[in-house]
C-alpha positions, 0 to 999 in steps of 0.5 A: 893260383898260377896266372893270378895277379895280386895286390900284396902287402907286408909289415916291416920290422919298424911297423911301416907298411909296403904294398904293391902289385905282383904276378903269380907265375909259378908255385914258388912266385918271386913276389917281386913288384909287377905291373898288372894287366888291369891298371891299379893306382894308389896302392897302399896298406895299413895295419889296424887292430891286428888286421892288414887292409890293402887299398887300390884304385881300379883305373877305368877299363876302357872297352873291357866290361868285366874282369875276374878276381880271386880273394 
C-alpha cells in the first residue's frame, strides 16, 4: 500500500538472508533500504522450515502513544 513502510527480507542464492526497512512510495516501489519514521533496530531474518521470519526491535516512541501497522 502506497505510504506504507515495511520490513522486508529475501534469501540469496547461497541461502544467506538479508533484511532491511523500506518505504513503499509507488505501485512499483524500488525496495531500496530506507529509514522508517518509527525507529527500528536489530532488523534480521531467518528461513526455517520453509518459513521466512523477520525480526526487528521497535525503539521507544517518545511522546507518540500509537502507530498504525499493516500485515
